Residue, then its C-alpha position, 0 to 999 in steps of 0.5 A: i056728876a053725870n057724863i054730860k058735856l057742856y058747851s057755850m056758844r057765847h062766842v056766836n052771834m046770836k042774831k046771825i044763827n043758822i045750821d051752818t053756824i051750829q055746824n061750825f060750832i060743833e066741828d070747833i068743839k070735834a077739833g078741840k077749839i072750844k073748851r067746854d063749860l065745866y059744871s059750877e055754881l054761879p059765880s058770888e064773891s070770892k069766897v075765902i074761909n080760914g084762908m082756903k079759897y072756895v074753888i068753883g067749876r067757872t074759877y077752876d082753871q084761873d084759880v087752879i089751873n093759871e095760878k102763879k104759885n103751887v096750889f094744893l086743892a081738896m076736894i069734898e063732896g060737902n057731906s060732912n061725914e067724919d072722914e071728911t070733917n077730920f080731912m078738912n079740919i087737918f087740911e085748915n090746920l095745914t093752910k094756917i100754917y103754911q098760907k103766909d110763908e112766903e118761901k113755900k109759894i102755895k095756895f090752898n084751896f077746895m072745892d065741893i064737887n057735888k056742886n062743881e066740876p074740876r077739868d081733867i079730874d074723874v070725880n064719879d069714883n066716889d073716893f072722896p075727900r081727896a087732895y091734888l098738888f098743882t105744881n108750878a114747874l117749868d111753866k108746866k102744871e103738873m098734878i100730883r093726887f095725894i093718897p092718905k095711907n089711912m083716911s081714919e088716922l091722917t095727920i097733918k104730919e102726913f100732908e106734910n111729908f107729901l108736900s115736903e117730898k113733892l116741893n122739897w120743903n122744910i117741915s115747919k115746927k108750928s105743925e108739930r104743935e098743932e099736930t099734938k094739939n089735935k091729938k089731945n083734943k081728939e082724946d078729949k072729945k073721945n073721952e068725952d063720948l065715953 
């Protein structure tokens, strides 16, 4: 996404627009009174894929910033390379394990940054896929970036250790079974390719 910033004049009465309303609009932007619009796909019906909510630019504040629960947001480029596919498979398995655990109070979301823009996150450094944890501590969202040690060796355990550390969680035994199953599937696929 280029450094284009969009601001909507939807609150301005277009029948009464003149040079003064345009100048006031620009002054309000400079003063920070008007939030800029985020680059976004057109809204459609809310998409939930395998328990993960698909977030677009226009729903980012609602689905991430203003959400009352903690939010773990995966960001992808939508190009389905090996790292991205592995990352999303593991993120999806993590979602399956924890999405219904009411004690954890967390939502799992994902966003395609080639089609949507998140607020206050630089997406121009091409360091994707990535994930951010938005904690809901003391009524203030804190954003913490998840940085894997090695993307090609990423495991569900690494995600869980991050969440455990940041949210004081106990790690599920179910995830250990999932991890063993995923490793076996990877080995089987590798043997098939040989």
